[in-house]
C-alpha positions in Angstrom: -10.3 -42.7 -66.4 -9.8 -41.2 -69.8 -6.5 -40.3 -71.7 -5.7 -37.2 -73.6 -4.0 -36.9 -76.9 -1.6 -34.1 -77.7 -4.1 -31.9 -79.5 -6.3 -31.6 -76.4 -3.4 -30.3 -74.3 -2.4 -27.9 -77.1 -5.9 -26.5 -77.4 -5.8 -25.6 -73.7 -2.3 -24.2 -73.8 -2.8 -21.9 -76.7 -6.5 -21.1 -76.1 -7.1 -20.7 -79.9 -10.5 -22.4 -80.4 -13.0 -21.6 -77.7 -15.4 -24.5 -78.5 -12.5 -27.0 -78.2 -11.1 -25.4 -75.1 -14.5 -25.5 -73.5 -14.7 -29.2 -74.4 -11.2 -30.0 -72.9 -11.9 -28.0 -69.7 -15.2 -29.9 -69.3 -13.4 -33.2 -69.7 -10.8 -32.1 -67.2 -13.5 -31.1 -64.7 -15.5 -34.3 -65.1 -12.8 -37.0 -65.4 -9.6 -38.3 -64.1 -7.2 -37.8 -67.1 -4.2 -39.9 -67.9 -1.3 -38.1 -69.6 1.5 -40.2 -71.1 5.1 -39.1 -71.4 4.9 -39.4 -75.1 1.9 -37.0 -75.3 3.8 -34.5 -73.0 6.8 -34.8 -75.3 4.8 -34.2 -78.4 3.0 -31.3 -76.7 6.3 -29.6 -75.9 7.4 -29.9 -79.5 4.2 -28.5 -80.9 4.1 -25.6 -78.4 7.8 -24.8 -79.1 8.0 -25.4 -82.9 4.5 -24.5 -84.1 3.3 -21.9 -81.5 6.7 -20.4 -80.5 6.0 -20.8 -76.8 8.9 -20.1 -74.5 10.6 -22.7 -72.3 9.2 -20.8 -69.3 5.6 -20.8 -70.7 5.8 -24.6 -71.5 7.4 -25.4 -68.2 4.6 -23.5 -66.3 1.9 -25.2 -68.3 3.3 -28.7 -67.6 3.9 -27.9 -63.9 0.2 -26.9 -63.7 -0.8 -30.2 -65.3 1.2 -32.2 -62.9 -0.4 -30.4 -59.9 -4.0 -31.0 -61.0 -5.7 -33.4 -58.6 -7.4 -35.3 -61.4 -4.5 -35.8 -63.7 -2.5 -39.0 -63.7 0.9 -38.5 -65.3 2.7 -41.6 -66.5 5.8 -41.9 -64.3 5.0 -38.7 -62.4 8.3 -38.6 -60.5 10.3 -39.2 -63.7 8.4 -36.5 -65.6 8.7 -34.0 -62.6 12.5 -34.6 -62.6 12.7 -34.2 -66.4 10.8 -30.9 -66.1 13.2 -29.7 -63.5 16.1 -30.3 -65.9 14.1 -28.8 -68.7 13.8 -25.6 -66.6 17.6 -25.6 -66.4 17.8 -25.7 -70.2 17.8 -29.4 -71.1 16.0 -30.6 -74.2 12.8 -32.3 -72.8 13.4 -35.5 -74.8 16.9 -35.7 -73.4 15.7 -35.0 -69.9 13.0 -37.7 -70.2 15.6 -40.2 -71.5 17.9 -39.4 -68.6 15.3 -39.5 -65.9 14.3 -43.1 -66.6 17.8 -44.5 -66.6 17.9 -45.3 -62.9 21.3 -46.8 -62.2 22.2 -47.3 -65.9 24.8 -44.7 -67.0 23.6 -42.7 -70.1 26.1 -42.7 -73.0 25.9 -40.1 -75.7 27.9 -38.2 -78.3 25.9 -35.0 -77.5 28.2 -32.7 -75.5 25.2 -30.6 -74.5 23.2 -33.5 -73.2 21.5 -32.1 -70.0 24.6 -29.8 -69.7 23.0 -27.4 -67.2 21.8 -30.2 -65.0 25.2 -31.8 -65.1 26.9 -28.5 -64.2 24.7 -28.1 -61.1 25.5 -31.7 -60.0 21.8 -32.4 -60.3 22.0 -35.2 -62.9 23.2 -38.7 -62.7 26.4 -39.8 -64.3 26.5 -39.3 -68.1 29.4 -40.4 -70.3 30.0 -38.2 -73.3 31.7 -40.1 -76.1 33.9 -38.8 -78.9 34.0 -40.3 -82.3 36.6 -42.8 -81.2 34.4 -43.9 -78.3 36.6 -42.2 -75.6 34.7 -41.0 -72.6 34.6 -37.8 -70.8 32.2 -36.7 -68.0 
């Protein structure tokens, strides 16, 4: 098994350097590839902030990665849940934070924390705190 850094995923996603894309595709074809959550998180940021990729484009790219037979995604179930919330409009980092909480209740000052997922009832309990520490849900 080998592991990929962010720049390899970005090359494939943006297809901007044919030699490097060919190298990445060869590695994908010939190896089992480990993808960490941190690499996925950084890849999302690069694709969004540097390459102006849409949430839909990024979501489709990540979903395709999760479905490849020879990729092993760190905490696959957690990442898949986070990507579902990302598709609903959540920040990917927030969605990843929430998806690993298990029974622990997330506390935040961020009123928009996974707001769409909360609105659908598709997220675990989250406590939104105000500046005095008072909670709302």
